[in-house]
TORKOLBA-600663 format. One record per residue (C-alpha): residue in one letter; x, y, z. Coordinates in steps of 0.5 Angstrom, whole numbers, plus 500, padded with zeros to 3 digits. Example, Ala and Ser with C-alpha at 12.3 -4.5 7.8 and 13.67 -1.06 7.14 Angstrom:
<atoms>
A525491516
S527498514
</atoms>
This chain:
<atoms>
M436320240
A443319241
A447320234
A451314232
V458314232
E461311225
A467307227
G472304222
G467306216
N473305211
V475298214
E478295208
F474288208
I478282206
R472279201
A471274195
R473277188
S466275186
D463279191
K460286189
R456288195
E458294199
Y460293207
R460298212
R462297220
V458302224
V458303232
L452306235
A453311241
N450305245
A456301243
L452296239
E457294233
C454293226
L455291220
L451294214
I451290207
S448294201
D446289195
A443293190
D444288185
T436286184
D434286177
K440282174
V435276173
R428278172
A425285171
A423288177
A426283181
A426283189
A432281193
A430279200
A433283206
A435280212
A438282219
C441278225
M442280232
E447276236
V447277243
E453274248
V448271253
G447264252
S445257256
F452258260
S448264263
D442260266
P442261273
E443255278
G437251278
L433254272
E436250266
G433252260
L432260262
A436263256
H432258251
F426260254
L427268254
E429267246
H422264246
M419270250
L422275246
F417273240
Y411275243
A410282243
S413289245
E411296248
K411299241
Y407293238
P403290243
G399285239
E401278240
H406275235
E405282231
Y413281229
T412274226
K405275223
Y408281219
I414277217
T410272214
E405276211
H411279207
G414273204
G419272210
S421267215
Y424268222
N428264227
A432264233
Y437259237
T440259243
S447256244
S452256250
E455263249
T450267245
T443267243
N441269235
F435272232
Y434273225
F429274219
D428276212
V423279208
N421282202
V425289200
A419293200
N417291207
F424291210
E424298215
E417296218
A420289219
L426291222
D423296227
R419290230
F425286230
A429292234
Q423292239
F426285242
F432289244
I428295247
K422294250
P419287250
L413285254
M413278256
S406278259
Q405273265
D399269261
A404268255
V409265260
L405259262
R404258254
E411258252
I413254258
K409249255
A412250248
V419249251
D417243254
S414240248
E420242244
H424238249
K419232249
K420232241
N428231243
L427225248
L428219244
S433223239
D440219239
G443226237
W441229243
R441224248
I449222246
Y450230246
Q447231253
L451224256
Q458227254
K456234258
H454230264
L461226264
A464233265
S466237271
K459239275
D461246277
H462247269
P456250265
Y458245260
H455240264
K448243265
F442241261
S440247257
T434246253
G429247259
S423243260
W416244264
E420241270
T426246270
L422252268
E415251272
T415245277
K422246281
P422254281
K415254284
E417249289
R423254291
G418260291
L421263285
D417267280
I419265273
R417271270
F421275275
E427271273
L426272266
L426279266
K433279271
L436275265
Y434280260
E438285264
N444282261
Y441284254
S446290253
A448293247
N455293248
L454285248
M450285241
H452285234
L448286228
V448285221
V443288216
Y443286209
G439291205
K438293198
E439301199
N445304199
L450304205
D448311208
C440309208
I441303211
Q446306216
G440312218
L435306219
V439302224
E441309227
R434311228
L431304230
F437301234
S439307238
D434306244
V437299245
K440300252
N447299254
T448297261
D455296260
Q455288262
R460283261
S460277257
F460271260
K467267261
C467260263
P472257266
S477254261
H476247260
P470242262
L474236263
S478234269
E483228269
E477224272
H473225265
L479222261
Q481215259
L474213259
L470208255
V463210255
K458204253
A451207251
L445204249
P441208243
I434208241
E435207234
E439201231
G446202229
D453202232
Y457208233
L464210235
R466217237
I473218239
T474225242
W480229246
P480236249
V484240245
T486248245
N481252241
S484253235
I480260234
R487262237
F491260231
Y486261226
K491264221
E495257222
G489252222
P492247226
C485243226
R484244219
Y490240217
L489235222
S482233220
H484233213
L489228214
I485224219
G478224216
H481223209
E478217205
G483216199
E487210199
G492209205
S487213210
I484210216
F477210213
H479206207
I483201211
I477200216
K472200210
E475195206
L476190212
G468191213
W468195219
A465202218
M461205213
N463212214
L468217218
A468224220
A474228224
G475235226
E474240231
G468242235
T466247240
D460251243
S465256247
T471260245
Q475257251
Y475250249
S474245244
F474237242
F477234237
T473228235
V473222230
S466219229
M464213225
R458208224
L460201225
T458195222
D457188226
A464186224
G466193226
H463192233
E467186234
H473190232
M473196236
E479196240
D483194233
I479201230
V482205236
G489202235
L489204228
I487211229
F493212234
K497208229
Y496213224
L497219229
L504216231
L505216223
L503223223
K508225228
E514220225
D513223218
G512230220
V508236218
H508237210
E508244207
W506241201
I499239204
F498245208
N499249201
E494244197
L489246203
V491253202
A489253195
I483249196
N480254201
E482260197
M479258191
E472256195
F473263198
H474267192
Y469263188
Q464262193
D456262191
K452267193
V447265198
R440267201
P441274205
I438270211
S444265211
Y449270209
V447274215
T447269220
D454266218
T457273218
V454275225
S458270229
S465272226
M464279229
R466277236
L471273234
F475277229
P478284227
P473288223
E477287216
E476279217
W469279219
L467276212
V473271211
G473269219
A477262219
S476260212
L483262210
P489259214
S495262210
K501262216
Y505255215
A506253223
P508246224
Q509247231
R502249232
I500243228
N504239233
M502242239
I494239237
L497233235
D500232242
Q494233245
L491227241
S494222246
P492216250
E492220256
R487225254
V482220250
R474219251
I471214247
F463214246
W461207244
E453206242
S450199241
K444196242
R448190244
F449193251
E442192253
G442189260
S450191261
T449198263
N449200270
C448208270
A442213267
E443220265
P438224269
W435228263
Y434223257
N435217261
T440214257
S443208260
Y450207260
S456204263
V463207264
E470203264
N477206265
I482205259
T489206260
P495208256
S498201256
M491198254
I491203248
Q498201247
Q496194246
W490196241
I496199237
Q500193237
K494188235
A491193230
P491192222
T498191219
E495194212
K499200210
L497207212
H500213208
L499220207
P494222201
K498223194
P497230191
N490232189
I489231181
F482235182
I484242184
P482246178
K488249174
D483253169
L478258172
S477262165
L470263163
K468261156
E465266151
V457265150
H456266143
E448265144
K444268149
V439263151
T434265156
F431258157
P434251157
K433248150
V434241147
L441241144
R441234141
K436228141
T437220139
P434214141
L438213147
S439220150
Q436227150
L441233152
W438240155
Y443246155
K443253158
P450257158
D451261164
L449268163
L448271170
F454268175
S460269171
T463263175
P468257172
K463252175
A458247171
Y452243173
I451236169
L445232171
I444225168
D437222169
F438214168
H431213166
C430205167
P423203168
L425196171
S427200177
S421201181
H416196179
S416192185
P419192192
E425188190
A426192184
V426198188
I431195194
S436192188
T436199185
G438202191
L443197193
F446198186
V447205187
D450204194
L455200191
L457205186
V458210191
D462206195
Y466203189
L468211187
N469213194
A476213195
Y478216188
A473221188
Y474224195
D479228192
A474231187
Q469233193
I474236197
S476240191
G469243190
L467238185
F461234188
Y457229185
S451224188
I448218185
Y441216188
R436212187
T430216184
S428217177
S434221177
G441217176
F446222178
Q448229178
M455233178
R456240180
G463244181
Y468247177
N468245170
D476244169
K476237172
M469235171
R470230165
V476226169
L471225174
L465223169
N469218166
A471215172
I463214174
L461212167
K467206167
Q465204174
I457204171
A459200165
N464195168
F459194175
E460188179
V458186186
K463185191
P460180196
N464183202
R461190200
F454188199
S454185205
A456191209
L451195205
K446191206
E447190213
T447198214
S441198209
V437193214
K438198220
D436204216
Y429201214
Q428198221
N430205224
F423208221
N420205227
F423210231
S422216226
Q418222229
P410221229
Y409227224
S414223219
Q410217220
A404221218
S407224212
Y409217210
Y402214210
V400220206
S405219200
L403211201
I396213200
L397218194
E402215190
E400210185
E406206185
K409206192
W411200196
P411200204
V417200208
V415193211
E415190204
K421193202
L425191209
A422184207
A425184200
L432187203
C432181208
K432176202
I436179197
E443176196
S449178192
D448173186
S441175185
L443183185
A448181180
N443178176
F438184177
V443189174
P443187167
H436186167
L435193170
L440197165
S437193159
K432198158
T435205159
F434212156
L438218159
E435225160
C441230160
Y442237163
V448241162
Q448248165
G454253166
N461255164
I461249158
E460251151
P455247147
S460243143
E463241149
A456239152
K454235146
S461232146
I460230153
V453226152
E456223146
E462220150
I457218155
E453214150
D459211147
T462209154
I455205156
F451203150
N457202145
T462198149
P463191148
N458186152
S455192155
S448191159
F445198157
K440197151
S435203149
M428204151
S422205147
P418211148
S412206150
Q416204156
Y417210159
L415210167
T410216169
K409217177
R401218178
V397220184
I390218186
M384223186
L380224192
E373225192
N369231193
E366233199
L369226202
K374226208
C378220208
Y382218214
Y387213216
Q388212224
I394207226
E398207232
G405209232
L411204231
N415206237
K410205243
K415209248
N414215244
E409219247
N408224241
S402223237
S401227230
V396228225
V397231218
Q390234214
Y391234207
I387238202
Q388236195
V386242191
H389241183
Q394239178
D399244176
D396250173
A398257173
I392260176
S390255181
N397255183
I397263185
K391262189
L393256193
E400260194
L396266196
F392262201
S398259204
L401266205
I395269208
A393263213
S400260215
Q402265221
P394265223
A394257223
F401257227
N398262232
Q392259233
L394252234
R401252237
T401259241
V393260243
E391252244
Q398250245
L397243242
G404242240
Y411245238
I411242231
T405246228
S405248221
L400250215
S404249208
L403247201
R405240198
S406238191
D406230189
Y408229182
G405236180
V398235184
C398241189
A395241196
L395244203
Q397240209
V396242216
V401238221
I401238228
Q405233233
S403233240
T403229247
I397233250
K392231245
D390225241
P390226233
S382225233
Y382231237
L388235233
D384234227
S378237229
R381243232
V384243224
D377243222
E375249227
F381253225
F378253218
K371254220
M374260224
F378263218
E372263213
S370269216
K377272215
I377270208
H370273207
E372280210
L379281207
S379288205
D381290199
K388293202
D390287205
F388283199
K393287195
R398287200
N398280200
V398279193
K404284192
S408280198
L407274194
I409277187
D415280191
S417273193
K416270186
L421275183
E426274188
K432272184
F436266183
K442267188
N447262184
L448257179
W445251183
E439255184
E437256177
S439249175
Y435246180
F429250178
Y430249170
W431241172
G425241176
E421243170
I424238165
E424232170
A416234172
G415234164
T411241165
L417245161
R414252164
F421255164
D417262164
R413260170
V415265175
E413271169
S407268167
E404267174
V406274176
A402277170
L396273173
L397275180
R397282178
E390281174
L387277180
K381280183
K379279190
E372276189
E376270184
F380268190
I374268195
E371264190
F377259190
F377258197
D369257198
Q370252192
Y376248194
I378249202
K373251206
V370246211
D364243207
A366246200
P363242194
Q370241191
R374240198
R378233198
T381231204
L385226207
S387226215
V392221217
Q392220225
V398217228
F397215235
G403215240
G404212247
N400217251
H394216247
S393208246
A386208250
E384214245
F386209239
E382204241
K376208242
A377212235
V377205231
A371203235
K367209233
P362209227
D364213221
P360220221
P357223215
K361225209
T367221211
Y371214209
R375210214
I381207210
T383200213
D386197207
I391202203
F392198197
G384197196
F383204197
K388206192
R385201187
S378204187
R380211186
P381214179
L388217178
Y391224176
S394224169
S401225168
L405231167
K410228163
G409225156
G416221156
P422222151
G417221145
R413228147
I413233141
T414239146
M421236147
D423236139
</atoms>
């Protein structure tokens, strides 16, 4: 075996101050460049904790390398490498091994690269990495697998056919130079990979192998993240990857820019599938990767996409023309870029498209006239440095995929930082990009249902209807003249940039959250940061309002109240968000949450509380938000069939869940004055459940909650009143019947969608440690075989999964399949057949395999929290559910260590196997456009024995008993 050449082993990587990992750059003798990462910090959170190990390989072969007339071949090759290899010839041995050992895997094909990645429990990393390495050494790509995987690629494409995101992306590519690879269709389909190649006499497997020849070690970059020291990881990489061939290939370099003059100065009107008008103004620009130290596009996107007073968005929002705005550079190549301003328009905004475009160009003129400001650049530098040096640790699989792309773009010492720290003030670079955002170079894409009947072209791959008009600079000049006269100006200095990043001293080492304060108005849970030593905090305030969900009207009104709050706060709080201080307010049992640097948190919290305490309904904003909300509810009809099936499962199971159609009807009737009357009624019964974790002292946490109480309960004329414990709302779930299969059959809401779907739901138990581990163990053992049988072998559909599901603490298994090939009744029967076939696998499970799977589950459970938000999310989940099992992981691991194989098999026989005495099954079947005839037959069929057809969801719900609630409310003794 060839020896590795260690190149630049002493690279001084620019790294975050908080980063304790070790790094090494290595180049193997075959020219494969590697970044090795050692993270030995695995026992900081829990004894014997396991940190997932991960790896990612980026290959400089992407869809731009597709041969002419074989669209999607690179994507197809990505799929095929998962099948088998000469060393591991069993089909899907790689995916099976990863899944069985607590891991996950995926891959994606972009224009210039293909990326493969996985994570796995640390103890199994070497064997997983060996299987992964075979992708790039000797994959088999057998003939019988070829046809099956073409079907999978085609199923993936069909899933995307009615997705507006995919449709508009392809339309933008279609309106580009035909001789540029950007113009091509890249996903692949049955037509491009089977029908057309056969017509031309091509052997698709031969073409696949020919493209694979480009997979040369000199075009690869590998990141490996492990627990062992760097020398051990290097030895492992040398041993496993030195056999990757280096055929000295050259990476694909596309022609400079895909747009010629004929593709500029265009207004493209496109007909979307979903409700809602969208406007995208885009320009071809020089790729700023060349100027990553200067960051010109970052500076411009900060200003053009700003949402504070004086910004483009603030003005068009106040005029009622748009609901959001985003601006920035985007690219799928190192050779070119696009700068895009995109927004969602209101109906009024549709009528003022020209004024909006005029206003954008007016702002660009302001930026030119006003000049580049060094203080703004320095402010961005300060924010970027703070974000980088105090970045949260993420899962290893995310870290390796984020880092690998830097390796081909930046010098080794900058691999960890990439383009995230611009530091060189270069106004001429900013002005260069600004000059490119001109009327002469613009393309405008405008999507609206109003264009129905007025388009005259169709994009060939997705059949998107569109029309094209030319817009000249003189026309845009006229739009600038008639644009709104409201005062555009640059943002003021950001008051939310943290100044105090010091760490508070922790006097009491509190292992789990504890109740720090309790009154009739609120309860405060608190936990200091003992793990991450970061100047950040997490505050969550759950406004428990029992009048928020007792009817469809209440749900809708509460949602609009929350949307208006967010809308009113947007201009003020935008600076906080770009400074790393995030907040969200949402309509669930939870009121709102904040996370970020603790220094300026109270400033933002006070602003939010004042807005809540002094809430009023502004009719113009109410109208805009109601209009958008109506369209969002209408768009449920265009959601994927498997999403619709999952919705029906929830509608059947949850005691208090209102159907979309009733919520839409309530929304259409509501007016601003009725909302204004509802809000005081909503707030007249309120209890606050508060959770504070992080770099905040106990006294300050108490002070925060006292201030909240004073602001909202004790101010004159406040609508807030306390709630008695008897009014505490609980979420409950119906109990299905033993040995009975309930099923609900319905046609999909969009007849044009050919896909059908089934969700088979098997209800097992309410949250209980010993049952939890048995069900989780079954899911771990069965998920990959289910995927392999139902998707790979039977080719039922691209979307196929077996997973766990929990509805308010009621735990279940669910199998999801979406298919154009077969109707949902057939899909459901195949799920049953899988469970019958798998019965013998469970009964014949060897002691060795049982112990291996138990160990994998233990390793997964012991994986430590990566950051403060992960830890907070876990503990808040226990508080919100009412379970308060803060030691859940430790107690379940202890039970796993004692679990006997016979107990596990008995659990399977009792609850999961077909015809098990306590099997409780619900099958929701959504029939798509391809299966209308099958739907008519299905509803006419008599019910088989031991089945129950649900025809009235609400009558069925009323007839069933309910599981108890896990949450006792604010009066429960466990909270004292």
